[in-house]
C-alpha positions in Angstrom: -9.6 17.7 5.9 -13.2 16.4 5.5 -14.9 15.9 8.8 -15.5 12.2 9.5 -19.0 10.8 9.4 -20.1 9.4 12.8 -23.2 7.3 13.0 -25.2 7.3 16.2 -27.7 4.6 17.0 -31.3 5.8 17.7 -34.3 4.0 19.0 -38.0 3.6 18.5 -40.6 5.2 20.8 -44.3 4.7 20.4 -45.9 7.1 20.6 -43.9 10.4 20.5 -45.7 13.7 20.5 -44.7 16.9 18.8 -46.8 19.7 17.5 -50.2 18.2 16.4 -48.6 14.8 15.9 -48.6 11.7 18.0 -47.0 8.6 16.4 -44.1 6.2 16.5 -40.7 7.9 15.9 -37.0 7.1 15.9 -35.5 9.4 18.6 -32.3 10.4 20.3 -31.4 13.1 22.8 -29.8 16.1 21.1 -26.7 15.9 23.3 -25.4 13.0 21.2 -25.3 14.7 17.8 -24.2 18.0 19.3 -21.3 16.3 21.0 -20.2 14.7 17.8 -20.4 18.1 16.1 -18.5 19.9 18.8 -15.8 17.2 18.5 -15.4 18.0 14.8 -17.4 15.2 13.3 -20.5 15.0 11.0 -23.4 13.3 12.8 -25.6 10.8 11.1 -28.6 9.4 13.1 -29.1 5.7 12.4 -32.7 4.5 12.7 -33.2 0.9 13.8 -33.1 -1.6 11.0 -32.8 -5.3 10.2 -29.6 -6.7 11.7 -28.7 -8.1 8.2 -28.3 -4.4 7.0 -25.8 -3.5 9.8 -22.7 -4.2 7.8 -23.8 -2.1 4.8 -24.6 0.8 7.2 -21.3 0.6 9.0 -19.4 0.4 5.6 -20.5 3.9 4.9 -19.4 5.4 8.2 -16.0 6.6 9.5 -17.0 6.0 13.2 -19.9 4.6 15.2 -21.5 5.6 18.5 -23.8 3.2 20.3 -26.1 5.3 22.5 -27.5 4.8 26.0 -30.9 3.4 26.7 -32.7 0.5 28.4 -31.3 -2.6 30.0 -29.9 -5.4 27.8 -32.0 -8.6 27.8 -30.3 -10.9 30.4 -31.0 -13.8 28.0 -28.2 -12.3 25.8 -25.6 -13.2 28.4 -27.2 -16.4 29.8 -28.7 -14.9 33.0 -32.1 -15.1 34.7 -33.9 -11.7 34.8 -33.8 -10.0 38.1 -36.9 -8.0 39.3 -35.0 -4.7 39.0 -34.1 -5.3 35.4 -36.2 -3.4 32.9 -38.4 -4.9 30.1 -36.6 -6.4 27.1 -36.2 -4.5 23.8 -35.2 -7.5 21.6 -35.2 -5.5 18.3 -32.9 -2.8 19.6 -30.6 -5.4 21.2 -30.3 -7.3 17.9 -29.8 -4.2 15.8 -27.1 -2.6 18.0 -25.3 -5.9 18.5 -25.2 -6.2 14.8 -23.8 -2.7 14.4 -21.1 -3.5 17.0 -20.2 -6.7 15.3 -19.9 -5.0 11.9 -17.7 -2.2 13.4 -15.4 -4.7 15.1 -15.1 -6.8 12.0 -14.3 -3.8 9.8 -12.1 -2.0 12.3 -14.4 1.0 12.3 -13.7 3.2 15.3 -16.4 2.6 18.0 -17.6 4.4 21.1 -20.2 2.9 23.4 -22.1 5.1 25.9 -23.7 3.6 29.0 -25.9 0.8 27.4 -23.3 0.9 24.6 -20.6 -0.3 27.1 -22.9 -3.0 28.3 -23.7 -4.2 24.8 -20.1 -4.2 23.8 -19.3 -6.4 26.8 -22.1 -8.8 26.0 -21.2 -8.9 22.3 -17.7 -10.2 23.3 -19.1 -12.8 25.7 -19.2 -10.8 28.9 -21.9 -10.6 31.6 -23.6 -7.7 33.5 -24.4 -6.8 37.0 -28.1 -6.4 36.7 -28.5 -4.0 39.7 -25.9 -2.1 41.6 -26.3 -2.0 45.4 -28.6 0.8 46.5 -27.1 3.4 48.9 -28.3 6.7 50.1 -28.5 9.1 47.2 -29.9 6.7 44.6 -26.8 4.5 44.5 -24.5 7.2 43.3 -24.7 6.0 39.7 -28.1 7.6 38.9 -30.3 10.3 40.2 -34.1 10.3 40.4 -36.0 9.4 37.2 -34.9 11.7 34.4 -32.1 13.3 36.4 -28.4 12.6 35.9 -26.2 12.2 39.0 -22.4 12.9 39.1 -19.6 10.9 40.5 -15.8 10.6 40.0 -14.1 8.2 37.7 -10.4 7.4 37.6 -8.8 6.3 34.3 -6.3 3.5 34.2 -2.9 4.8 33.2 -1.6 3.6 29.8 -5.1 3.0 28.3 -6.7 4.7 25.3 -9.1 6.4 27.7 -6.3 7.8 29.8 -4.6 9.2 26.7 -7.8 11.2 26.1 -8.8 11.8 29.7 -5.7 11.5 31.9 -7.0 12.8 35.2 -9.7 11.8 37.6 -12.9 13.6 36.6 -16.5 14.0 37.7 -19.0 12.7 35.1 -22.7 12.8 34.5 -24.2 9.4 35.1 -27.5 7.5 35.0 -27.3 3.7 35.2 -28.2 0.8 37.6 -26.3 -1.9 35.7 -22.7 -2.4 34.9 -20.1 -4.8 33.4 -19.4 -7.9 35.5 -17.3 -10.5 33.8 -15.5 -8.7 30.9 -15.8 -10.0 27.4 -13.0 -11.5 25.4 -10.2 -9.0 24.8 -11.7 -6.2 26.8 -9.7 -4.4 29.5 -11.0 -2.0 32.1 -9.9 1.6 31.5 -11.7 3.5 34.3 -13.3 2.8 37.7 -15.7 4.6 40.0 -14.8 5.0 43.7 -16.9 1.9 44.6 -14.9 -0.3 42.2 -17.6 -0.3 39.4 -16.0 -0.6 35.9 -16.7 2.7 34.3 -14.9 2.2 30.9 -13.7 -0.7 28.8 -11.7 -0.9 25.7 -10.0 -3.3 23.2 -6.2 -3.1 22.9 -5.0 -0.6 20.3 -3.7 -3.3 18.1 -7.4 -4.2 17.3 -8.3 -0.6 16.5 -10.2 2.1 18.4 -13.0 0.4 20.4 -13.8 2.2 23.7 -16.9 2.4 25.8 -17.8 4.5 28.9 -20.5 3.9 31.4 -21.2 7.5 31.9 -23.0 10.1 29.6 -20.5 12.5 28.0 -23.3 13.9 25.9 -24.9 15.2 29.1 -21.8 17.2 30.0 -19.3 19.8 28.7 -16.2 17.5 28.3 -15.7 16.7 24.7 -12.4 14.7 25.0 -13.8 11.2 24.8 -15.8 12.0 21.7 -12.8 13.9 20.3 -10.8 10.7 20.6 -13.4 8.8 18.5 -13.5 11.5 15.9 -9.8 11.7 15.7 -9.5 7.9 15.2 -12.2 8.1 12.5 -10.4 10.9 10.7 -7.1 9.0 10.8 -8.7 5.8 9.5 
């Protein structure tokens, strides 16, 4: 069986330095493509592009991953920006929202990771908590800058996530925002101990569309990505 082609959204950084070079680049942590490969897929990195091109891109893929990254612009869900919210990245928001829309329209299997969960929720009309309450230990959902924290998540029985990840697990995490009001059709499929929604999905009748708030690419558990790759192979 041919391995399914899984596209992963990347992002622009300006500048990036490697060797003697210092210039703008489309980048992505290596954990993403390595996790796709470990799950049995072929990884294709998707540089940012014009939203109008998103459908043509998704048409060539068997599955799509929306990667983690900066905060979604609150204007996208009709909210005023809080002081804790990071600066907007309008081009990335527009591109990845277009990718999500194309995947949902086509029934292309979709996995959102961290920011990818938040964008999926916003794409379907949901809203976000712009800053989780701070507690000792950096809120439990993120470590110091550049360091993942870990906390437990409990899957909801009977969901797509629970089929792949049936037991409560400790996951690598780095986020200060989360889903608030869920978008149309989305259901929660995992929670943290403090009640934060840690995964959402669309019912199976609408195809495979799942998003997790944690970072599976930063850990050793391949099961969530394997679920995406399996759905892509079956499609």
